[in-house]
PDB file with one MODEL, atoms N, CA, C and O in Angstrom:
MODEL        1
ATOM      1  N   UNK A   1       1.472 -10.055 -41.662  1.00  0.00           N
ATOM      2  CA  UNK A   1       1.659  -8.882 -40.846  1.00  0.00           C
ATOM      3  C   UNK A   1       0.667  -8.959 -39.700  1.00  0.00           C
ATOM      4  O   UNK A   1      -0.505  -8.633 -39.887  1.00  0.00           O
ATOM      5  N   UNK A   2       1.100  -9.378 -38.525  1.00  0.00           N
ATOM      6  CA  UNK A   2       0.174  -9.525 -37.410  1.00  0.00           C
ATOM      7  C   UNK A   2      -0.317  -8.171 -36.913  1.00  0.00           C
ATOM      8  O   UNK A   2       0.438  -7.201 -36.862  1.00  0.00           O
ATOM      9  N   UNK A   3      -1.569  -8.126 -36.554  1.00  0.00           N
ATOM     10  CA  UNK A   3      -2.139  -6.905 -35.994  1.00  0.00           C
ATOM     11  C   UNK A   3      -3.082  -7.266 -34.875  1.00  0.00           C
ATOM     12  O   UNK A   3      -3.579  -8.390 -34.804  1.00  0.00           O
ATOM     13  N   UNK A   4      -3.325  -6.322 -34.011  1.00  0.00           N
ATOM     14  CA  UNK A   4      -4.324  -6.484 -32.971  1.00  0.00           C
ATOM     15  C   UNK A   4      -5.484  -5.593 -33.372  1.00  0.00           C
ATOM     16  O   UNK A   4      -5.519  -4.413 -33.025  1.00  0.00           O
ATOM     17  N   UNK A   5      -6.443  -6.166 -34.112  1.00  0.00           N
ATOM     18  CA  UNK A   5      -7.556  -5.389 -34.644  1.00  0.00           C
ATOM     19  C   UNK A   5      -8.366  -4.725 -33.535  1.00  0.00           C
ATOM     20  O   UNK A   5      -8.966  -3.673 -33.758  1.00  0.00           O
ATOM     21  N   UNK A   6      -8.392  -5.324 -32.342  1.00  0.00           N
ATOM     22  CA  UNK A   6      -9.200  -4.757 -31.262  1.00  0.00           C
ATOM     23  C   UNK A   6      -8.637  -3.432 -30.774  1.00  0.00           C
ATOM     24  O   UNK A   6      -9.373  -2.632 -30.195  1.00  0.00           O
ATOM     25  N   UNK A   7      -7.344  -3.177 -30.995  1.00  0.00           N
ATOM     26  CA  UNK A   7      -6.763  -1.924 -30.532  1.00  0.00           C
ATOM     27  C   UNK A   7      -6.702  -0.864 -31.630  1.00  0.00           C
ATOM     28  O   UNK A   7      -6.297   0.269 -31.371  1.00  0.00           O
ATOM     29  N   UNK A   8      -7.096  -1.219 -32.846  1.00  0.00           N
ATOM     30  CA  UNK A   8      -7.073  -0.259 -33.948  1.00  0.00           C
ATOM     31  C   UNK A   8      -8.232   0.712 -33.800  1.00  0.00           C
ATOM     32  O   UNK A   8      -9.350   0.300 -33.490  1.00  0.00           O
ATOM     33  N   UNK A   9      -7.976   2.015 -34.021  1.00  0.00           N
ATOM     34  CA  UNK A   9      -9.060   2.989 -33.927  1.00  0.00           C
ATOM     35  C   UNK A   9     -10.118   2.728 -34.996  1.00  0.00           C
ATOM     36  O   UNK A   9      -9.798   2.289 -36.101  1.00  0.00           O
ATOM     37  N   UNK A  10     -11.372   2.997 -34.663  1.00  0.00           N
ATOM     38  CA  UNK A  10     -12.440   2.846 -35.641  1.00  0.00           C
ATOM     39  C   UNK A  10     -12.151   3.725 -36.846  1.00  0.00           C
ATOM     40  O   UNK A  10     -11.725   4.870 -36.698  1.00  0.00           O
ATOM     41  N   UNK A  11     -12.380   3.195 -38.030  1.00  0.00           N
ATOM     42  CA  UNK A  11     -12.172   3.957 -39.244  1.00  0.00           C
ATOM     43  C   UNK A  11     -10.747   3.942 -39.756  1.00  0.00           C
ATOM     44  O   UNK A  11     -10.470   4.513 -40.811  1.00  0.00           O
ATOM     45  N   UNK A  12      -9.823   3.297 -39.032  1.00  0.00           N
ATOM     46  CA  UNK A  12      -8.448   3.255 -39.530  1.00  0.00           C
ATOM     47  C   UNK A  12      -8.339   2.224 -40.645  1.00  0.00           C
ATOM     48  O   UNK A  12      -9.122   1.276 -40.715  1.00  0.00           O
ATOM     49  N   UNK A  13      -7.362   2.425 -41.506  1.00  0.00           N
ATOM     50  CA  UNK A  13      -7.173   1.514 -42.634  1.00  0.00           C
ATOM     51  C   UNK A  13      -6.730   0.146 -42.128  1.00  0.00           C
ATOM     52  O   UNK A  13      -5.929   0.054 -41.198  1.00  0.00           O
ATOM     53  N   UNK A  14      -7.248  -0.909 -42.735  1.00  0.00           N
ATOM     54  CA  UNK A  14      -6.868  -2.246 -42.296  1.00  0.00           C
ATOM     55  C   UNK A  14      -5.450  -2.593 -42.724  1.00  0.00           C
ATOM     56  O   UNK A  14      -4.935  -2.031 -43.691  1.00  0.00           O
ATOM     57  N   UNK A  15      -4.824  -3.510 -42.015  1.00  0.00           N
ATOM     58  CA  UNK A  15      -3.538  -4.057 -42.433  1.00  0.00           C
ATOM     59  C   UNK A  15      -3.822  -5.333 -43.205  1.00  0.00           C
ATOM     60  O   UNK A  15      -4.526  -6.219 -42.721  1.00  0.00           O
ATOM     61  N   UNK A  16      -3.276  -5.420 -44.395  1.00  0.00           N
ATOM     62  CA  UNK A  16      -3.573  -6.530 -45.289  1.00  0.00           C
ATOM     63  C   UNK A  16      -2.277  -7.121 -45.818  1.00  0.00           C
ATOM     64  O   UNK A  16      -1.345  -6.402 -46.175  1.00  0.00           O
ATOM     65  N   UNK A  17      -2.239  -8.445 -45.859  1.00  0.00           N
ATOM     66  CA  UNK A  17      -1.147  -9.146 -46.533  1.00  0.00           C
ATOM     67  C   UNK A  17      -1.733  -9.823 -47.762  1.00  0.00           C
ATOM     68  O   UNK A  17      -2.621 -10.669 -47.653  1.00  0.00           O
ATOM     69  N   UNK A  18      -1.231  -9.447 -48.929  1.00  0.00           N
ATOM     70  CA  UNK A  18      -1.606 -10.103 -50.173  1.00  0.00           C
ATOM     71  C   UNK A  18      -0.541 -11.161 -50.410  1.00  0.00           C
ATOM     72  O   UNK A  18       0.637 -10.841 -50.572  1.00  0.00           O
ATOM     73  N   UNK A  19      -0.958 -12.427 -50.431  1.00  0.00           N
ATOM     74  CA  UNK A  19      -0.014 -13.528 -50.593  1.00  0.00           C
ATOM     75  C   UNK A  19      -0.201 -14.125 -51.992  1.00  0.00           C
ATOM     76  O   UNK A  19      -1.296 -14.554 -52.358  1.00  0.00           O
ATOM     77  N   UNK A  20       0.878 -14.143 -52.752  1.00  0.00           N
ATOM     78  CA  UNK A  20       0.843 -14.635 -54.122  1.00  0.00           C
ATOM     79  C   UNK A  20       1.719 -15.883 -54.207  1.00  0.00           C
ATOM     80  O   UNK A  20       2.928 -15.796 -53.993  1.00  0.00           O
ATOM     81  N   UNK A  21       1.128 -17.054 -54.518  1.00  0.00           N
ATOM     82  CA  UNK A  21       1.951 -18.246 -54.712  1.00  0.00           C
ATOM     83  C   UNK A  21       2.707 -18.144 -56.033  1.00  0.00           C
ATOM     84  O   UNK A  21       2.247 -17.497 -56.974  1.00  0.00           O
ATOM     85  N   UNK A  22       3.876 -18.791 -56.093  1.00  0.00           N
ATOM     86  CA  UNK A  22       4.721 -18.614 -57.267  1.00  0.00           C
ATOM     87  C   UNK A  22       5.548 -19.866 -57.541  1.00  0.00           C
ATOM     88  O   UNK A  22       6.120 -20.456 -56.625  1.00  0.00           O
ATOM     89  N   UNK A  23       5.605 -20.261 -58.799  1.00  0.00           N
ATOM     90  CA  UNK A  23       6.522 -21.301 -59.268  1.00  0.00           C
ATOM     91  C   UNK A  23       6.856 -20.987 -60.723  1.00  0.00           C
ATOM     92  O   UNK A  23       6.025 -21.158 -61.614  1.00  0.00           O
ATOM     93  N   UNK A  24       8.060 -20.534 -60.944  1.00  0.00           N
ATOM     94  CA  UNK A  24       8.535 -20.191 -62.289  1.00  0.00           C
ATOM     95  C   UNK A  24       7.592 -19.218 -62.999  1.00  0.00           C
ATOM     96  O   UNK A  24       7.097 -19.498 -64.090  1.00  0.00           O
ATOM     97  N   UNK A  25       7.357 -18.082 -62.366  1.00  0.00           N
ATOM     98  CA  UNK A  25       6.430 -17.071 -62.888  1.00  0.00           C
ATOM     99  C   UNK A  25       7.152 -15.796 -63.339  1.00  0.00           C
ATOM    100  O   UNK A  25       6.590 -14.705 -63.251  1.00  0.00           O
ATOM    101  N   UNK A  26       8.383 -15.926 -63.817  1.00  0.00           N
ATOM    102  CA  UNK A  26       9.154 -14.748 -64.216  1.00  0.00           C
ATOM    103  C   UNK A  26       8.420 -13.894 -65.250  1.00  0.00           C
ATOM    104  O   UNK A  26       8.577 -12.673 -65.271  1.00  0.00           O
ATOM    105  N   UNK A  27       7.634 -14.521 -66.093  1.00  0.00           N
ATOM    106  CA  UNK A  27       6.942 -13.786 -67.160  1.00  0.00           C
ATOM    107  C   UNK A  27       5.808 -12.912 -66.626  1.00  0.00           C
ATOM    108  O   UNK A  27       5.417 -11.948 -67.285  1.00  0.00           O
ATOM    109  N   UNK A  28       5.270 -13.229 -65.440  1.00  0.00           N
ATOM    110  CA  UNK A  28       4.079 -12.516 -64.969  1.00  0.00           C
ATOM    111  C   UNK A  28       4.168 -11.939 -63.560  1.00  0.00           C
ATOM    112  O   UNK A  28       3.311 -11.142 -63.177  1.00  0.00           O
ATOM    113  N   UNK A  29       5.172 -12.314 -62.781  1.00  0.00           N
ATOM    114  CA  UNK A  29       5.166 -11.956 -61.351  1.00  0.00           C
ATOM    115  C   UNK A  29       5.262 -10.447 -61.118  1.00  0.00           C
ATOM    116  O   UNK A  29       4.624  -9.929 -60.202  1.00  0.00           O
ATOM    117  N   UNK A  30       6.035  -9.743 -61.918  1.00  0.00           N
ATOM    118  CA  UNK A  30       6.147  -8.288 -61.723  1.00  0.00           C
ATOM    119  C   UNK A  30       4.796  -7.604 -61.885  1.00  0.00           C
ATOM    120  O   UNK A  30       4.436  -6.738 -61.087  1.00  0.00           O
ATOM    121  N   UNK A  31       4.052  -7.988 -62.908  1.00  0.00           N
ATOM    122  CA  UNK A  31       2.733  -7.403 -63.143  1.00  0.00           C
ATOM    123  C   UNK A  31       1.795  -7.717 -61.991  1.00  0.00           C
ATOM    124  O   UNK A  31       1.064  -6.839 -61.533  1.00  0.00           O
ATOM    125  N   UNK A  32       1.805  -8.947 -61.518  1.00  0.00           N
ATOM    126  CA  UNK A  32       0.932  -9.334 -60.403  1.00  0.00           C
ATOM    127  C   UNK A  32       1.249  -8.530 -59.149  1.00  0.00           C
ATOM    128  O   UNK A  32       0.343  -8.036 -58.478  1.00  0.00           O
ATOM    129  N   UNK A  33       2.524  -8.398 -58.835  1.00  0.00           N
ATOM    130  CA  UNK A  33       2.938  -7.647 -57.639  1.00  0.00           C
ATOM    131  C   UNK A  33       2.546  -6.188 -57.777  1.00  0.00           C
ATOM    132  O   UNK A  33       1.977  -5.612 -56.850  1.00  0.00           O
ATOM    133  N   UNK A  34       2.838  -5.589 -58.902  1.00  0.00           N
ATOM    134  CA  UNK A  34       2.517  -4.167 -59.092  1.00  0.00           C
ATOM    135  C   UNK A  34       1.016  -3.908 -59.029  1.00  0.00           C
ATOM    136  O   UNK A  34       0.584  -2.898 -58.475  1.00  0.00           O
ATOM    137  N   UNK A  35       0.226  -4.808 -59.588  1.00  0.00           N
ATOM    138  CA  UNK A  35      -1.234  -4.650 -59.521  1.00  0.00           C
ATOM    139  C   UNK A  35      -1.736  -4.757 -58.083  1.00  0.00           C
ATOM    140  O   UNK A  35      -2.607  -3.993 -57.667  1.00  0.00           O
ATOM    141  N   UNK A  36      -1.193  -5.694 -57.336  1.00  0.00           N
ATOM    142  CA  UNK A  36      -1.604  -5.836 -55.933  1.00  0.00           C
ATOM    143  C   UNK A  36      -1.230  -4.591 -55.129  1.00  0.00           C
ATOM    144  O   UNK A  36      -2.028  -4.108 -54.326  1.00  0.00           O
ATOM    145  N   UNK A  37      -0.023  -4.072 -55.339  1.00  0.00           N
ATOM    146  CA  UNK A  37       0.405  -2.842 -54.647  1.00  0.00           C
ATOM    147  C   UNK A  37      -0.489  -1.680 -55.046  1.00  0.00           C
ATOM    148  O   UNK A  37      -0.846  -0.856 -54.204  1.00  0.00           O
ATOM    149  N   UNK A  38      -0.850  -1.605 -56.307  1.00  0.00           N
ATOM    150  CA  UNK A  38      -1.721  -0.536 -56.800  1.00  0.00           C
ATOM    151  C   UNK A  38      -3.107  -0.606 -56.145  1.00  0.00           C
ATOM    152  O   UNK A  38      -3.655   0.423 -55.750  1.00  0.00           O
ATOM    153  N   UNK A  39      -3.664  -1.788 -56.031  1.00  0.00           N
ATOM    154  CA  UNK A  39      -4.982  -1.939 -55.399  1.00  0.00           C
ATOM    155  C   UNK A  39      -4.923  -1.499 -53.935  1.00  0.00           C
ATOM    156  O   UNK A  39      -5.831  -0.819 -53.457  1.00  0.00           O
ATOM    157  N   UNK A  40      -3.868  -1.880 -53.226  1.00  0.00           N
ATOM    158  CA  UNK A  40      -3.721  -1.434 -51.835  1.00  0.00           C
ATOM    159  C   UNK A  40      -3.676   0.093 -51.772  1.00  0.00           C
ATOM    160  O   UNK A  40      -4.375   0.712 -50.970  1.00  0.00           O
ATOM    161  N   UNK A  41      -2.851   0.687 -52.623  1.00  0.00           N
ATOM    162  CA  UNK A  41      -2.680   2.146 -52.608  1.00  0.00           C
ATOM    163  C   UNK A  41      -3.964   2.883 -53.001  1.00  0.00           C
ATOM    164  O   UNK A  41      -4.343   3.857 -52.350  1.00  0.00           O
ATOM    165  N   UNK A  42      -4.634   2.422 -54.062  1.00  0.00           N
ATOM    166  CA  UNK A  42      -5.849   3.098 -54.524  1.00  0.00           C
ATOM    167  C   UNK A  42      -6.960   3.076 -53.484  1.00  0.00           C
ATOM    168  O   UNK A  42      -7.801   3.975 -53.449  1.00  0.00           O
ATOM    169  N   UNK A  43      -6.966   2.058 -52.642  1.00  0.00           N
ATOM    170  CA  UNK A  43      -8.002   1.948 -51.629  1.00  0.00           C
ATOM    171  C   UNK A  43      -7.576   2.515 -50.277  1.00  0.00           C
ATOM    172  O   UNK A  43      -8.351   2.499 -49.320  1.00  0.00           O
ATOM    173  N   UNK A  44      -6.351   3.014 -50.200  1.00  0.00           N
ATOM    174  CA  UNK A  44      -5.864   3.592 -48.954  1.00  0.00           C
ATOM    175  C   UNK A  44      -5.606   2.549 -47.878  1.00  0.00           C
ATOM    176  O   UNK A  44      -5.645   2.857 -46.687  1.00  0.00           O
ATOM    177  N   UNK A  45      -5.345   1.324 -48.294  1.00  0.00           N
ATOM    178  CA  UNK A  45      -5.106   0.244 -47.338  1.00  0.00           C
ATOM    179  C   UNK A  45      -3.625   0.119 -47.040  1.00  0.00           C
ATOM    180  O   UNK A  45      -2.791   0.174 -47.944  1.00  0.00           O
ATOM    181  N   UNK A  46      -3.304  -0.048 -45.771  1.00  0.00           N
ATOM    182  CA  UNK A  46      -1.925  -0.317 -45.368  1.00  0.00           C
ATOM    183  C   UNK A  46      -1.706  -1.812 -45.485  1.00  0.00           C
ATOM    184  O   UNK A  46      -2.484  -2.593 -44.937  1.00  0.00           O
ATOM    185  N   UNK A  47      -0.672  -2.223 -46.183  1.00  0.00           N
ATOM    186  CA  UNK A  47      -0.452  -3.644 -46.334  1.00  0.00           C
ATOM    187  C   UNK A  47       0.866  -3.967 -46.986  1.00  0.00           C
ATOM    188  O   UNK A  47       1.735  -3.112 -47.154  1.00  0.00           O
ATOM    189  N   UNK A  48       0.991  -5.226 -47.346  1.00  0.00           N
ATOM    190  CA  UNK A  48       2.210  -5.732 -47.962  1.00  0.00           C
ATOM    191  C   UNK A  48       1.839  -6.771 -49.006  1.00  0.00           C
ATOM    192  O   UNK A  48       0.742  -7.330 -48.994  1.00  0.00           O
ATOM    193  N   UNK A  49       2.771  -7.013 -49.903  1.00  0.00           N
ATOM    194  CA  UNK A  49       2.620  -8.085 -50.880  1.00  0.00           C
ATOM    195  C   UNK A  49       3.749  -9.074 -50.607  1.00  0.00           C
ATOM    196  O   UNK A  49       4.924  -8.708 -50.578  1.00  0.00           O
ATOM    197  N   UNK A  50       3.369 -10.330 -50.410  1.00  0.00           N
ATOM    198  CA  UNK A  50       4.333 -11.386 -50.129  1.00  0.00           C
ATOM    199  C   UNK A  50       4.222 -12.439 -51.229  1.00  0.00           C
ATOM    200  O   UNK A  50       3.140 -12.970 -51.478  1.00  0.00           O
ATOM    201  N   UNK A  51       5.327 -12.733 -51.876  1.00  0.00           N
ATOM    202  CA  UNK A  51       5.360 -13.790 -52.883  1.00  0.00           C
ATOM    203  C   UNK A  51       5.974 -15.020 -52.219  1.00  0.00           C
ATOM    204  O   UNK A  51       7.090 -14.976 -51.702  1.00  0.00           O
ATOM    205  N   UNK A  52       5.222 -16.114 -52.243  1.00  0.00           N
ATOM    206  CA  UNK A  52       5.675 -17.368 -51.647  1.00  0.00           C
ATOM    207  C   UNK A  52       6.020 -18.325 -52.775  1.00  0.00           C
ATOM    208  O   UNK A  52       5.161 -18.714 -53.566  1.00  0.00           O
ATOM    209  N   UNK A  53       7.278 -18.694 -52.834  1.00  0.00           N
ATOM    210  CA  UNK A  53       7.788 -19.502 -53.926  1.00  0.00           C
ATOM    211  C   UNK A  53       7.944 -20.968 -53.513  1.00  0.00           C
ATOM    212  O   UNK A  53       8.206 -21.274 -52.350  1.00  0.00           O
ATOM    213  N   UNK A  54       7.780 -21.851 -54.474  1.00  0.00           N
ATOM    214  CA  UNK A  54       7.940 -23.282 -54.231  1.00  0.00           C
ATOM    215  C   UNK A  54       9.125 -23.830 -55.014  1.00  0.00           C
ATOM    216  O   UNK A  54       9.046 -24.906 -55.607  1.00  0.00           O
ATOM    217  N   UNK A  55      10.230 -23.076 -55.011  1.00  0.00           N
ATOM    218  CA  UNK A  55      11.451 -23.564 -55.640  1.00  0.00           C
ATOM    219  C   UNK A  55      11.600 -23.211 -57.104  1.00  0.00           C
ATOM    220  O   UNK A  55      12.055 -24.039 -57.893  1.00  0.00           O
ATOM    221  N   UNK A  56      11.230 -22.008 -57.483  1.00  0.00           N
ATOM    222  CA  UNK A  56      11.369 -21.586 -58.883  1.00  0.00           C
ATOM    223  C   UNK A  56      12.814 -21.710 -59.363  1.00  0.00           C
ATOM    224  O   UNK A  56      13.760 -21.496 -58.606  1.00  0.00           O
ATOM    225  N   UNK A  57      12.956 -22.057 -60.630  1.00  0.00           N
ATOM    226  CA  UNK A  57      14.292 -22.159 -61.223  1.00  0.00           C
ATOM    227  C   UNK A  57      14.586 -20.963 -62.129  1.00  0.00           C
ATOM    228  O   UNK A  57      15.624 -20.923 -62.789  1.00  0.00           O
ATOM    229  N   UNK A  58      13.673 -19.989 -62.161  1.00  0.00           N
ATOM    230  CA  UNK A  58      13.873 -18.795 -62.978  1.00  0.00           C
ATOM    231  C   UNK A  58      14.145 -17.597 -62.075  1.00  0.00           C
ATOM    232  O   UNK A  58      14.513 -17.767 -60.913  1.00  0.00           O
ATOM    233  N   UNK A  59      13.969 -16.399 -62.597  1.00  0.00           N
ATOM    234  CA  UNK A  59      14.261 -15.170 -61.846  1.00  0.00           C
ATOM    235  C   UNK A  59      13.057 -14.634 -61.079  1.00  0.00           C
ATOM    236  O   UNK A  59      13.016 -13.445 -60.763  1.00  0.00           O
ATOM    237  N   UNK A  60      12.090 -15.473 -60.776  1.00  0.00           N
ATOM    238  CA  UNK A  60      10.870 -15.025 -60.091  1.00  0.00           C
ATOM    239  C   UNK A  60      11.175 -14.240 -58.816  1.00  0.00           C
ATOM    240  O   UNK A  60      10.588 -13.182 -58.589  1.00  0.00           O
ATOM    241  N   UNK A  61      12.079 -14.743 -57.987  1.00  0.00           N
ATOM    242  CA  UNK A  61      12.386 -14.101 -56.703  1.00  0.00           C
ATOM    243  C   UNK A  61      12.906 -12.681 -56.899  1.00  0.00           C
ATOM    244  O   UNK A  61      12.396 -11.742 -56.288  1.00  0.00           O
ATOM    245  N   UNK A  62      13.907 -12.525 -57.739  1.00  0.00           N
ATOM    246  CA  UNK A  62      14.495 -11.203 -57.969  1.00  0.00           C
ATOM    247  C   UNK A  62      13.477 -10.247 -58.569  1.00  0.00           C
ATOM    248  O   UNK A  62      13.433  -9.076 -58.192  1.00  0.00           O
ATOM    249  N   UNK A  63      12.669 -10.723 -59.487  1.00  0.00           N
ATOM    250  CA  UNK A  63      11.666  -9.869 -60.132  1.00  0.00           C
ATOM    251  C   UNK A  63      10.576  -9.454 -59.151  1.00  0.00           C
ATOM    252  O   UNK A  63      10.122  -8.310 -59.177  1.00  0.00           O
ATOM    253  N   UNK A  64      10.154 -10.372 -58.287  1.00  0.00           N
ATOM    254  CA  UNK A  64       9.135 -10.050 -57.291  1.00  0.00           C
ATOM    255  C   UNK A  64       9.645  -8.991 -56.322  1.00  0.00           C
ATOM    256  O   UNK A  64       8.937  -8.033 -56.011  1.00  0.00           O
ATOM    257  N   UNK A  65      10.867  -9.165 -55.850  1.00  0.00           N
ATOM    258  CA  UNK A  65      11.445  -8.190 -54.926  1.00  0.00           C
ATOM    259  C   UNK A  65      11.654  -6.838 -55.602  1.00  0.00           C
ATOM    260  O   UNK A  65      11.405  -5.798 -54.994  1.00  0.00           O
ATOM    261  N   UNK A  66      12.101  -6.845 -56.839  1.00  0.00           N
ATOM    262  CA  UNK A  66      12.306  -5.591 -57.576  1.00  0.00           C
ATOM    263  C   UNK A  66      10.996  -4.843 -57.773  1.00  0.00           C
ATOM    264  O   UNK A  66      10.984  -3.614 -57.834  1.00  0.00           O
ATOM    265  N   UNK A  67       9.893  -5.578 -57.873  1.00  0.00           N
ATOM    266  CA  UNK A  67       8.575  -4.959 -58.057  1.00  0.00           C
ATOM    267  C   UNK A  67       7.979  -4.473 -56.737  1.00  0.00           C
ATOM    268  O   UNK A  67       6.954  -3.792 -56.738  1.00  0.00           O
ATOM    269  N   UNK A  68       8.612  -4.816 -55.607  1.00  0.00           N
ATOM    270  CA  UNK A  68       8.154  -4.294 -54.322  1.00  0.00           C
ATOM    271  C   UNK A  68       7.602  -5.324 -53.351  1.00  0.00           C
ATOM    272  O   UNK A  68       7.089  -4.958 -52.293  1.00  0.00           O
ATOM    273  N   UNK A  69       7.696  -6.598 -53.688  1.00  0.00           N
ATOM    274  CA  UNK A  69       7.166  -7.637 -52.801  1.00  0.00           C
ATOM    275  C   UNK A  69       8.231  -8.129 -51.829  1.00  0.00           C
ATOM    276  O   UNK A  69       9.431  -8.043 -52.088  1.00  0.00           O
ATOM    277  N   UNK A  70       7.752  -8.646 -50.702  1.00  0.00           N
ATOM    278  CA  UNK A  70       8.619  -9.461 -49.848  1.00  0.00           C
ATOM    279  C   UNK A  70       8.593 -10.848 -50.455  1.00  0.00           C
ATOM    280  O   UNK A  70       7.581 -11.262 -51.020  1.00  0.00           O
ATOM    281  N   UNK A  71       9.698 -11.570 -50.342  1.00  0.00           N
ATOM    282  CA  UNK A  71       9.784 -12.885 -50.964  1.00  0.00           C
ATOM    283  C   UNK A  71      10.058 -13.932 -49.895  1.00  0.00           C
ATOM    284  O   UNK A  71      10.928 -13.748 -49.044  1.00  0.00           O
ATOM    285  N   UNK A  72       9.316 -15.027 -49.943  1.00  0.00           N
ATOM    286  CA  UNK A  72       9.528 -16.149 -49.028  1.00  0.00           C
ATOM    287  C   UNK A  72       9.483 -17.425 -49.827  1.00  0.00           C
ATOM    288  O   UNK A  72       8.643 -17.582 -50.714  1.00  0.00           O
ATOM    289  N   UNK A  73      10.368 -18.326 -49.523  1.00  0.00           N
ATOM    290  CA  UNK A  73      10.361 -19.592 -50.241  1.00  0.00           C
ATOM    291  C   UNK A  73      11.165 -20.639 -49.519  1.00  0.00           C
ATOM    292  O   UNK A  73      12.048 -20.313 -48.725  1.00  0.00           O
ATOM    293  N   UNK A  74      10.868 -21.898 -49.787  1.00  0.00           N
ATOM    294  CA  UNK A  74      11.608 -22.984 -49.163  1.00  0.00           C
ATOM    295  C   UNK A  74      12.992 -23.133 -49.778  1.00  0.00           C
ATOM    296  O   UNK A  74      13.252 -22.642 -50.876  1.00  0.00           O
ATOM    297  N   UNK A  75      13.872 -23.814 -49.061  1.00  0.00           N
ATOM    298  CA  UNK A  75      15.213 -24.061 -49.565  1.00  0.00           C
ATOM    299  C   UNK A  75      15.188 -25.053 -50.724  1.00  0.00           C
ATOM    300  O   UNK A  75      16.118 -25.092 -51.529  1.00  0.00           O
ATOM    301  N   UNK A  76      14.136 -25.847 -50.811  1.00  0.00           N
ATOM    302  CA  UNK A  76      14.002 -26.814 -51.894  1.00  0.00           C
ATOM    303  C   UNK A  76      12.531 -26.933 -52.273  1.00  0.00           C
ATOM    304  O   UNK A  76      11.649 -26.583 -51.488  1.00  0.00           O
ATOM    305  N   UNK A  77      12.277 -27.418 -53.456  1.00  0.00           N
ATOM    306  CA  UNK A  77      10.890 -27.550 -53.926  1.00  0.00           C
ATOM    307  C   UNK A  77      10.162 -28.619 -53.130  1.00  0.00           C
ATOM    308  O   UNK A  77      10.673 -29.724 -52.945  1.00  0.00           O
ATOM    309  N   UNK A  78       8.968 -28.285 -52.662  1.00  0.00           N
ATOM    310  CA  UNK A  78       8.188 -29.210 -51.857  1.00  0.00           C
ATOM    311  C   UNK A  78       7.453 -30.243 -52.693  1.00  0.00           C
ATOM    312  O   UNK A  78       7.224 -31.359 -52.227  1.00  0.00           O
ATOM    313  N   UNK A  79       7.080 -29.897 -53.913  1.00  0.00           N
ATOM    314  CA  UNK A  79       6.349 -30.822 -54.776  1.00  0.00           C
ATOM    315  C   UNK A  79       4.882 -30.857 -54.472  1.00  0.00           C
ATOM    316  O   UNK A  79       4.413 -30.157 -53.575  1.00  0.00           O
ATOM    317  N   UNK A  80       4.137 -31.671 -55.215  1.00  0.00           N
ATOM    318  CA  UNK A  80       2.677 -31.740 -55.030  1.00  0.00           C
ATOM    319  C   UNK A  80       2.299 -32.416 -53.716  1.00  0.00           C
ATOM    320  O   UNK A  80       3.043 -33.237 -53.180  1.00  0.00           O
ATOM    321  N   UNK A  81       1.147 -32.054 -53.225  1.00  0.00           N
ATOM    322  CA  UNK A  81       0.621 -32.659 -52.002  1.00  0.00           C
ATOM    323  C   UNK A  81      -0.320 -33.780 -52.408  1.00  0.00           C
ATOM    324  O   UNK A  81      -1.153 -33.610 -53.299  1.00  0.00           O
ATOM    325  N   UNK A  82      -0.188 -34.916 -51.759  1.00  0.00           N
ATOM    326  CA  UNK A  82      -1.106 -36.025 -51.981  1.00  0.00           C
ATOM    327  C   UNK A  82      -0.647 -36.976 -52.951  1.00  0.00           C
ATOM    328  O   UNK A  82      -1.336 -37.958 -53.226  1.00  0.00           O
TER     329      UNK A  82
ENDMDL
END
């Protein structure tokens, strides 16, 4: 979420993107997303939760979106680096 911090009024809540990497995390992704959203809300921070997937073969994407996250992922699994 791009922002121009120099134009934000002093004392205003920051804009934050919480980015969660994901690969076949259907068992835990909903809890992670909900906890991140809760931390933003409890602190009065304006932000978003983005789940970045590397080609999950389970329901991670649907579960992340249902829990309130934006979902981003490649069309195919990228695999390990190096």
